[in-house]
PDB file of N, H, CA, C and O in Angstrom:
ATOM      1  N   MET A   1     -16.400 -43.714  -1.263  1.00  0.00           N
ATOM      2  CA  MET A   1     -14.809 -44.153  -1.170  1.00  0.00           C
ATOM      3  C   MET A   1     -13.865 -43.001  -1.350  1.00  0.00           C
ATOM      4  O   MET A   1     -12.963 -42.706  -0.565  1.00  0.00           O
ATOM      5  N   SER A   2     -14.159 -42.395  -2.439  1.00  0.00           N
ATOM      6  H   SER A   2     -14.892 -42.635  -3.077  1.00  0.00           H
ATOM      7  CA  SER A   2     -13.168 -41.343  -3.074  1.00  0.00           C
ATOM      8  C   SER A   2     -13.203 -40.128  -1.953  1.00  0.00           C
ATOM      9  O   SER A   2     -12.210 -39.630  -1.422  1.00  0.00           O
ATOM     10  N   THR A   3     -14.504 -39.791  -1.733  1.00  0.00           N
ATOM     11  H   THR A   3     -15.311 -40.195  -2.164  1.00  0.00           H
ATOM     12  CA  THR A   3     -14.261 -38.560  -0.739  1.00  0.00           C
ATOM     13  C   THR A   3     -13.855 -39.001   0.742  1.00  0.00           C
ATOM     14  O   THR A   3     -13.445 -38.115   1.492  1.00  0.00           O
ATOM     15  N   LYS A   4     -13.930 -40.105   1.136  1.00  0.00           N
ATOM     16  H   LYS A   4     -14.263 -40.824   0.527  1.00  0.00           H
ATOM     17  CA  LYS A   4     -13.355 -40.525   2.333  1.00  0.00           C
ATOM     18  C   LYS A   4     -11.794 -40.432   2.213  1.00  0.00           C
ATOM     19  O   LYS A   4     -11.065 -39.922   3.063  1.00  0.00           O
ATOM     20  N   GLN A   5     -11.405 -40.975   1.082  1.00  0.00           N
ATOM     21  H   GLN A   5     -11.997 -41.390   0.391  1.00  0.00           H
ATOM     22  CA  GLN A   5      -9.982 -40.946   1.007  1.00  0.00           C
ATOM     23  C   GLN A   5      -9.401 -39.624   0.877  1.00  0.00           C
ATOM     24  O   GLN A   5      -8.320 -39.370   1.408  1.00  0.00           O
ATOM     25  N   ASP A   6     -10.162 -38.613   0.088  1.00  0.00           N
ATOM     26  H   ASP A   6     -11.041 -38.819  -0.343  1.00  0.00           H
ATOM     27  CA  ASP A   6      -9.796 -37.333   0.015  1.00  0.00           C
ATOM     28  C   ASP A   6      -9.545 -36.560   1.271  1.00  0.00           C
ATOM     29  O   ASP A   6      -8.646 -35.747   1.488  1.00  0.00           O
ATOM     30  N   ARG A   7     -10.725 -37.057   2.236  1.00  0.00           N
ATOM     31  H   ARG A   7     -11.455 -37.718   2.060  1.00  0.00           H
ATOM     32  CA  ARG A   7     -10.575 -36.466   3.683  1.00  0.00           C
ATOM     33  C   ARG A   7      -9.378 -36.904   4.422  1.00  0.00           C
ATOM     34  O   ARG A   7      -8.690 -36.238   5.195  1.00  0.00           O
ATOM     35  N   GLN A   8      -9.246 -38.099   4.069  1.00  0.00           N
ATOM     36  H   GLN A   8      -9.805 -38.640   3.442  1.00  0.00           H
ATOM     37  CA  GLN A   8      -7.887 -38.497   5.006  1.00  0.00           C
ATOM     38  C   GLN A   8      -6.539 -37.933   4.386  1.00  0.00           C
ATOM     39  O   GLN A   8      -5.528 -37.674   5.038  1.00  0.00           O
ATOM     40  N   GLU A   9      -6.681 -37.803   3.154  1.00  0.00           N
ATOM     41  H   GLU A   9      -7.502 -38.014   2.624  1.00  0.00           H
ATOM     42  CA  GLU A   9      -5.412 -37.128   2.470  1.00  0.00           C
ATOM     43  C   GLU A   9      -5.270 -35.725   2.961  1.00  0.00           C
ATOM     44  O   GLU A   9      -4.149 -35.272   3.192  1.00  0.00           O
ATOM     45  N   GLU A  10      -6.469 -34.941   3.151  1.00  0.00           N
ATOM     46  H   GLU A  10      -7.380 -35.310   2.963  1.00  0.00           H
ATOM     47  CA  GLU A  10      -6.497 -33.693   3.560  1.00  0.00           C
ATOM     48  C   GLU A  10      -6.108 -33.518   5.133  1.00  0.00           C
ATOM     49  O   GLU A  10      -5.520 -32.514   5.535  1.00  0.00           O
ATOM     50  N   ALA A  11      -6.460 -34.502   5.908  1.00  0.00           N
ATOM     51  H   ALA A  11      -6.937 -35.318   5.581  1.00  0.00           H
ATOM     52  CA  ALA A  11      -6.086 -34.500   7.239  1.00  0.00           C
ATOM     53  C   ALA A  11      -4.516 -34.906   7.308  1.00  0.00           C
ATOM     54  O   ALA A  11      -3.857 -34.394   8.213  1.00  0.00           O
ATOM     55  N   ARG A  12      -3.941 -35.705   6.495  1.00  0.00           N
ATOM     56  H   ARG A  12      -4.477 -36.121   5.759  1.00  0.00           H
ATOM     57  CA  ARG A  12      -2.585 -35.938   6.601  1.00  0.00           C
ATOM     58  C   ARG A  12      -1.776 -34.840   6.239  1.00  0.00           C
ATOM     59  O   ARG A  12      -0.703 -34.599   6.791  1.00  0.00           O
ATOM     60  N   ASP A  13      -2.344 -34.053   5.172  1.00  0.00           N
ATOM     61  H   ASP A  13      -3.216 -34.248   4.724  1.00  0.00           H
ATOM     62  CA  ASP A  13      -1.653 -32.738   4.733  1.00  0.00           C
ATOM     63  C   ASP A  13      -1.742 -31.655   5.834  1.00  0.00           C
ATOM     64  O   ASP A  13      -0.867 -30.795   5.932  1.00  0.00           O
ATOM     65  N   ILE A  14      -2.781 -31.708   6.639  1.00  0.00           N
ATOM     66  H   ILE A  14      -3.491 -32.407   6.559  1.00  0.00           H
ATOM     67  CA  ILE A  14      -2.863 -30.623   7.832  1.00  0.00           C
ATOM     68  C   ILE A  14      -2.088 -31.009   9.037  1.00  0.00           C
ATOM     69  O   ILE A  14      -1.689 -30.161   9.835  1.00  0.00           O
ATOM     70  N   LYS A  15      -1.859 -32.351   9.187  1.00  0.00           N
ATOM     71  H   LYS A  15      -2.183 -33.040   8.539  1.00  0.00           H
ATOM     72  CA  LYS A  15      -1.104 -32.835  10.209  1.00  0.00           C
ATOM     73  C   LYS A  15       0.378 -32.583   9.875  1.00  0.00           C
ATOM     74  O   LYS A  15       1.138 -32.100  10.714  1.00  0.00           O
ATOM     75  N   SER A  16       0.779 -32.924   8.618  1.00  0.00           N
ATOM     76  H   SER A  16       0.162 -33.317   7.937  1.00  0.00           H
ATOM     77  CA  SER A  16       2.117 -32.824   8.375  1.00  0.00           C
ATOM     78  C   SER A  16       2.613 -31.233   8.147  1.00  0.00           C
ATOM     79  O   SER A  16       3.780 -30.851   8.243  1.00  0.00           O
ATOM     80  N   GLY A  17       1.521 -30.450   7.842  1.00  0.00           N
ATOM     81  H   GLY A  17       0.573 -30.760   7.763  1.00  0.00           H
ATOM     82  CA  GLY A  17       1.926 -28.935   7.836  1.00  0.00           C
ATOM     83  C   GLY A  17       2.865 -28.728   6.634  1.00  0.00           C
ATOM     84  O   GLY A  17       3.658 -27.788   6.667  1.00  0.00           O
ATOM     85  N   ASP A  18       2.825 -29.427   5.740  1.00  0.00           N
ATOM     86  H   ASP A  18       2.180 -30.191   5.713  1.00  0.00           H
ATOM     87  CA  ASP A  18       3.759 -29.187   4.425  1.00  0.00           C
ATOM     88  C   ASP A  18       3.110 -28.089   3.781  1.00  0.00           C
ATOM     89  O   ASP A  18       3.803 -27.094   3.570  1.00  0.00           O
ATOM     90  N   ASP A  19       1.809 -28.078   3.398  1.00  0.00           N
ATOM     91  H   ASP A  19       1.246 -28.887   3.569  1.00  0.00           H
ATOM     92  CA  ASP A  19       1.286 -26.933   2.625  1.00  0.00           C
ATOM     93  C   ASP A  19       0.886 -25.753   3.325  1.00  0.00           C
ATOM     94  O   ASP A  19       0.515 -24.792   2.651  1.00  0.00           O
ATOM     95  N   GLN A  20       0.904 -25.671   4.633  1.00  0.00           N
ATOM     96  H   GLN A  20       1.206 -26.451   5.180  1.00  0.00           H
ATOM     97  CA  GLN A  20       0.498 -24.487   5.360  1.00  0.00           C
ATOM     98  C   GLN A  20       1.510 -23.278   5.083  1.00  0.00           C
ATOM     99  O   GLN A  20       1.024 -22.179   4.814  1.00  0.00           O
ATOM    100  N   PRO A  21       2.826 -23.430   5.134  1.00  0.00           N
ATOM    101  CA  PRO A  21       3.647 -22.352   4.965  1.00  0.00           C
ATOM    102  C   PRO A  21       3.348 -21.654   3.622  1.00  0.00           C
ATOM    103  O   PRO A  21       3.271 -20.426   3.579  1.00  0.00           O
ATOM    104  N   SER A  22       3.164 -22.487   2.430  1.00  0.00           N
ATOM    105  H   SER A  22       3.226 -23.484   2.465  1.00  0.00           H
ATOM    106  CA  SER A  22       2.916 -22.124   1.158  1.00  0.00           C
ATOM    107  C   SER A  22       1.557 -21.293   1.134  1.00  0.00           C
ATOM    108  O   SER A  22       1.440 -20.296   0.422  1.00  0.00           O
ATOM    109  N   ASN A  23       0.733 -21.677   1.798  1.00  0.00           N
ATOM    110  H   ASN A  23       0.829 -22.487   2.376  1.00  0.00           H
ATOM    111  CA  ASN A  23      -0.719 -20.922   1.864  1.00  0.00           C
ATOM    112  C   ASN A  23      -0.418 -19.623   2.615  1.00  0.00           C
ATOM    113  O   ASN A  23      -0.778 -18.548   2.134  1.00  0.00           O
ATOM    114  N   MET A  24       0.255 -19.695   3.824  1.00  0.00           N
ATOM    115  H   MET A  24       0.547 -20.567   4.215  1.00  0.00           H
ATOM    116  CA  MET A  24       0.513 -18.340   4.510  1.00  0.00           C
ATOM    117  C   MET A  24       1.162 -17.415   3.746  1.00  0.00           C
ATOM    118  O   MET A  24       0.761 -16.256   3.648  1.00  0.00           O
ATOM    119  N   SER A  25       2.334 -17.923   3.084  1.00  0.00           N
ATOM    120  H   SER A  25       2.660 -18.866   3.163  1.00  0.00           H
ATOM    121  CA  SER A  25       3.086 -16.941   2.145  1.00  0.00           C
ATOM    122  C   SER A  25       2.444 -16.222   1.031  1.00  0.00           C
ATOM    123  O   SER A  25       2.691 -15.088   0.619  1.00  0.00           O
ATOM    124  N   GLU A  26       1.432 -17.219   0.546  1.00  0.00           N
ATOM    125  H   GLU A  26       1.231 -18.140   0.881  1.00  0.00           H
ATOM    126  CA  GLU A  26       0.477 -16.644  -0.492  1.00  0.00           C
ATOM    127  C   GLU A  26      -0.387 -15.663   0.014  1.00  0.00           C
ATOM    128  O   GLU A  26      -0.635 -14.702  -0.715  1.00  0.00           O
ATOM    129  N   VAL A  27      -0.977 -15.738   1.324  1.00  0.00           N
ATOM    130  H   VAL A  27      -0.775 -16.518   1.916  1.00  0.00           H
ATOM    131  CA  VAL A  27      -1.886 -14.896   1.875  1.00  0.00           C
ATOM    132  C   VAL A  27      -1.119 -13.558   2.107  1.00  0.00           C
ATOM    133  O   VAL A  27      -1.628 -12.473   1.828  1.00  0.00           O
ATOM    134  N   TYR A  28       0.155 -13.694   2.641  1.00  0.00           N
ATOM    135  H   TYR A  28       0.568 -14.576   2.867  1.00  0.00           H
ATOM    136  CA  TYR A  28       0.775 -12.365   2.919  1.00  0.00           C
ATOM    137  C   TYR A  28       1.630 -11.803   1.983  1.00  0.00           C
ATOM    138  O   TYR A  28       2.113 -10.695   2.217  1.00  0.00           O
ATOM    139  N   LEU A  29       1.926 -12.478   0.816  1.00  0.00           N
ATOM    140  H   LEU A  29       1.533 -13.378   0.625  1.00  0.00           H
ATOM    141  CA  LEU A  29       2.704 -11.861  -0.158  1.00  0.00           C
ATOM    142  C   LEU A  29       2.089 -10.629  -0.699  1.00  0.00           C
ATOM    143  O   LEU A  29       2.883  -9.696  -0.817  1.00  0.00           O
ATOM    144  N   PRO A  30       0.893 -10.403  -1.048  1.00  0.00           N
ATOM    145  CA  PRO A  30       0.311  -9.198  -1.493  1.00  0.00           C
ATOM    146  C   PRO A  30       0.196  -8.102  -0.356  1.00  0.00           C
ATOM    147  O   PRO A  30       0.153  -6.909  -0.656  1.00  0.00           O
ATOM    148  N   PHE A  31       0.146  -8.541   0.972  1.00  0.00           N
ATOM    149  H   PHE A  31       0.180  -9.510   1.217  1.00  0.00           H
ATOM    150  CA  PHE A  31       0.281  -7.325   1.882  1.00  0.00           C
ATOM    151  C   PHE A  31       1.572  -6.852   2.013  1.00  0.00           C
ATOM    152  O   PHE A  31       1.767  -5.646   2.166  1.00  0.00           O
ATOM    153  N   ILE A  32       2.645  -7.795   1.965  1.00  0.00           N
ATOM    154  H   ILE A  32       2.486  -8.774   1.840  1.00  0.00           H
ATOM    155  CA  ILE A  32       4.126  -7.436   2.059  1.00  0.00           C
ATOM    156  C   ILE A  32       4.394  -6.556   0.832  1.00  0.00           C
ATOM    157  O   ILE A  32       4.939  -5.475   1.055  1.00  0.00           O
ATOM    158  N   GLY A  33       4.092  -6.863  -0.400  1.00  0.00           N
ATOM    159  H   GLY A  33       3.649  -7.741  -0.581  1.00  0.00           H
ATOM    160  CA  GLY A  33       4.120  -6.142  -1.543  1.00  0.00           C
ATOM    161  C   GLY A  33       3.505  -4.723  -1.392  1.00  0.00           C
ATOM    162  O   GLY A  33       4.183  -3.754  -1.735  1.00  0.00           O
ATOM    163  N   PHE A  34       2.283  -4.557  -0.908  1.00  0.00           N
ATOM    164  H   PHE A  34       1.732  -5.343  -0.629  1.00  0.00           H
ATOM    165  CA  PHE A  34       1.585  -3.506  -0.635  1.00  0.00           C
ATOM    166  C   PHE A  34       2.335  -2.487   0.186  1.00  0.00           C
ATOM    167  O   PHE A  34       2.449  -1.292  -0.086  1.00  0.00           O
ATOM    168  N   PHE A  35       2.900  -3.212   1.373  1.00  0.00           N
ATOM    169  H   PHE A  35       2.808  -4.183   1.594  1.00  0.00           H
ATOM    170  CA  PHE A  35       3.679  -2.378   2.327  1.00  0.00           C
ATOM    171  C   PHE A  35       4.984  -1.735   1.699  1.00  0.00           C
ATOM    172  O   PHE A  35       5.389  -0.600   1.950  1.00  0.00           O
ATOM    173  N   ILE A  36       5.554  -2.617   0.871  1.00  0.00           N
ATOM    174  H   ILE A  36       5.226  -3.539   0.668  1.00  0.00           H
ATOM    175  CA  ILE A  36       6.687  -2.209   0.338  1.00  0.00           C
ATOM    176  C   ILE A  36       6.570  -1.146  -0.689  1.00  0.00           C
ATOM    177  O   ILE A  36       7.466  -0.307  -0.795  1.00  0.00           O
ATOM    178  N   VAL A  37       5.494  -1.127  -1.473  1.00  0.00           N
ATOM    179  H   VAL A  37       4.767  -1.808  -1.387  1.00  0.00           H
ATOM    180  CA  VAL A  37       5.074  -0.030  -2.239  1.00  0.00           C
ATOM    181  C   VAL A  37       4.889   1.304  -1.636  1.00  0.00           C
ATOM    182  O   VAL A  37       5.413   2.358  -1.997  1.00  0.00           O
ATOM    183  N   MET A  38       4.051   1.098  -0.646  1.00  0.00           N
ATOM    184  H   MET A  38       3.625   0.242  -0.353  1.00  0.00           H
ATOM    185  CA  MET A  38       3.686   2.349   0.389  1.00  0.00           C
ATOM    186  C   MET A  38       4.946   3.012   0.997  1.00  0.00           C
ATOM    187  O   MET A  38       5.078   4.228   1.141  1.00  0.00           O
ATOM    188  N   ALA A  39       5.925   1.998   1.362  1.00  0.00           N
ATOM    189  H   ALA A  39       5.818   1.010   1.245  1.00  0.00           H
ATOM    190  CA  ALA A  39       7.129   2.361   2.034  1.00  0.00           C
ATOM    191  C   ALA A  39       7.896   3.333   0.933  1.00  0.00           C
ATOM    192  O   ALA A  39       8.263   4.483   1.176  1.00  0.00           O
ATOM    193  N   VAL A  40       8.048   2.707  -0.202  1.00  0.00           N
ATOM    194  H   VAL A  40       7.751   1.773  -0.399  1.00  0.00           H
ATOM    195  CA  VAL A  40       8.824   3.428  -1.358  1.00  0.00           C
ATOM    196  C   VAL A  40       8.154   4.619  -1.705  1.00  0.00           C
ATOM    197  O   VAL A  40       8.825   5.613  -1.983  1.00  0.00           O
ATOM    198  N   GLY A  41       6.709   4.662  -1.730  1.00  0.00           N
ATOM    199  H   GLY A  41       6.164   3.855  -1.504  1.00  0.00           H
ATOM    200  CA  GLY A  41       6.093   5.899  -2.128  1.00  0.00           C
ATOM    201  C   GLY A  41       6.368   7.010  -1.162  1.00  0.00           C
ATOM    202  O   GLY A  41       6.713   8.123  -1.560  1.00  0.00           O
ATOM    203  N   LEU A  42       6.211   6.701   0.166  1.00  0.00           N
ATOM    204  H   LEU A  42       5.930   5.797   0.489  1.00  0.00           H
ATOM    205  CA  LEU A  42       6.541   7.615   1.139  1.00  0.00           C
ATOM    206  C   LEU A  42       8.021   8.162   1.156  1.00  0.00           C
ATOM    207  O   LEU A  42       8.287   9.336   1.413  1.00  0.00           O
ATOM    208  N   GLY A  43       8.829   7.328   0.897  1.00  0.00           N
ATOM    209  H   GLY A  43       8.613   6.375   0.688  1.00  0.00           H
ATOM    210  CA  GLY A  43      10.136   7.597   0.885  1.00  0.00           C
ATOM    211  C   GLY A  43      10.379   8.678  -0.316  1.00  0.00           C
ATOM    212  O   GLY A  43      11.059   9.695  -0.175  1.00  0.00           O
ATOM    213  N   LEU A  44       9.769   8.327  -1.421  1.00  0.00           N
ATOM    214  H   LEU A  44       9.217   7.502  -1.536  1.00  0.00           H
ATOM    215  CA  LEU A  44       9.995   9.384  -2.583  1.00  0.00           C
ATOM    216  C   LEU A  44       9.349  10.616  -2.124  1.00  0.00           C
ATOM    217  O   LEU A  44       9.941  11.690  -2.233  1.00  0.00           O
ATOM    218  N   VAL A  45       8.067  10.528  -1.571  1.00  0.00           N
ATOM    219  H   VAL A  45       7.586   9.655  -1.482  1.00  0.00           H
ATOM    220  CA  VAL A  45       7.463  11.747  -1.054  1.00  0.00           C
ATOM    221  C   VAL A  45       8.291  12.614  -0.091  1.00  0.00           C
ATOM    222  O   VAL A  45       8.380  13.829  -0.267  1.00  0.00           O
ATOM    223  N   ILE A  46       8.832  12.051   0.818  1.00  0.00           N
ATOM    224  H   ILE A  46       8.760  11.064   0.962  1.00  0.00           H
ATOM    225  CA  ILE A  46       9.595  12.651   1.922  1.00  0.00           C
ATOM    226  C   ILE A  46      10.813  13.236   1.337  1.00  0.00           C
ATOM    227  O   ILE A  46      11.232  14.353   1.640  1.00  0.00           O
ATOM    228  N   GLY A  47      11.450  12.320   0.360  1.00  0.00           N
ATOM    229  H   GLY A  47      11.110  11.413   0.115  1.00  0.00           H
ATOM    230  CA  GLY A  47      12.602  12.830  -0.352  1.00  0.00           C
ATOM    231  C   GLY A  47      12.253  14.057  -1.287  1.00  0.00           C
ATOM    232  O   GLY A  47      13.034  15.006  -1.373  1.00  0.00           O
ATOM    233  N   GLY A  48      11.250  14.022  -1.874  1.00  0.00           N
ATOM    234  H   GLY A  48      10.616  13.252  -1.805  1.00  0.00           H
ATOM    235  CA  GLY A  48      10.978  15.202  -2.734  1.00  0.00           C
ATOM    236  C   GLY A  48      10.717  16.424  -1.967  1.00  0.00           C
ATOM    237  O   GLY A  48      11.090  17.526  -2.367  1.00  0.00           O
ATOM    238  N   PHE A  49      10.012  16.222  -0.747  1.00  0.00           N
ATOM    239  H   PHE A  49       9.709  15.327  -0.422  1.00  0.00           H
ATOM    240  CA  PHE A  49      10.074  17.438   0.022  1.00  0.00           C
ATOM    241  C   PHE A  49      11.357  18.105   0.485  1.00  0.00           C
ATOM    242  O   PHE A  49      11.496  19.324   0.581  1.00  0.00           O
ATOM    243  N   ASN A  50      12.368  17.112   0.789  1.00  0.00           N
ATOM    244  H   ASN A  50      12.255  16.121   0.711  1.00  0.00           H
ATOM    245  CA  ASN A  50      13.576  17.429   1.349  1.00  0.00           C
ATOM    246  C   ASN A  50      14.325  18.255   0.292  1.00  0.00           C
ATOM    247  O   ASN A  50      14.994  19.259   0.535  1.00  0.00           O
ATOM    248  N   ALA A  51      14.107  17.655  -1.009  1.00  0.00           N
ATOM    249  H   ALA A  51      13.563  16.839  -1.206  1.00  0.00           H
ATOM    250  CA  ALA A  51      14.859  18.175  -2.085  1.00  0.00           C
ATOM    251  C   ALA A  51      14.248  19.497  -2.294  1.00  0.00           C
ATOM    252  O   ALA A  51      15.064  20.400  -2.480  1.00  0.00           O
ATOM    253  N   LEU A  52      12.903  19.848  -2.309  1.00  0.00           N
ATOM    254  H   LEU A  52      12.241  19.114  -2.158  1.00  0.00           H
ATOM    255  CA  LEU A  52      12.314  21.078  -2.417  1.00  0.00           C
ATOM    256  C   LEU A  52      12.898  22.104  -1.236  1.00  0.00           C
ATOM    257  O   LEU A  52      13.027  23.300  -1.493  1.00  0.00           O
ATOM    258  N   GLU A  53      13.192  21.640  -0.111  1.00  0.00           N
ATOM    259  H   GLU A  53      13.087  20.668   0.098  1.00  0.00           H
ATOM    260  CA  GLU A  53      13.439  22.521   0.938  1.00  0.00           C
ATOM    261  C   GLU A  53      15.270  22.993   0.348  1.00  0.00           C
ATOM    262  O   GLU A  53      15.758  24.118   0.453  1.00  0.00           O
ATOM    263  N   TYR A  54      15.849  21.966  -0.146  1.00  0.00           N
ATOM    264  H   TYR A  54      15.453  21.052  -0.232  1.00  0.00           H
ATOM    265  CA  TYR A  54      17.163  22.390  -0.361  1.00  0.00           C
ATOM    266  C   TYR A  54      17.464  23.241  -1.616  1.00  0.00           C
ATOM    267  O   TYR A  54      18.504  23.878  -1.781  1.00  0.00           O
ATOM    268  N   LEU A  55      16.349  23.172  -2.547  1.00  0.00           N
ATOM    269  H   LEU A  55      15.503  22.655  -2.413  1.00  0.00           H
ATOM    270  CA  LEU A  55      16.444  24.027  -3.507  1.00  0.00           C
ATOM    271  C   LEU A  55      15.907  25.484  -3.017  1.00  0.00           C
ATOM    272  O   LEU A  55      15.916  26.439  -3.793  1.00  0.00           O
TER     273      LEU A  55
END
């Protein structure tokens, strides 16, 4: 009985799609953070090379 109810609740959640965006954001947040860190690091490296050229 409980497993059948759980399956029905899961099906309802999938149909409603309420928890799908949160799962997607949880999946992509690490990648977004990684890309931000990489972009900042590249900006600092490029800025450092430009500063060396001006010196």
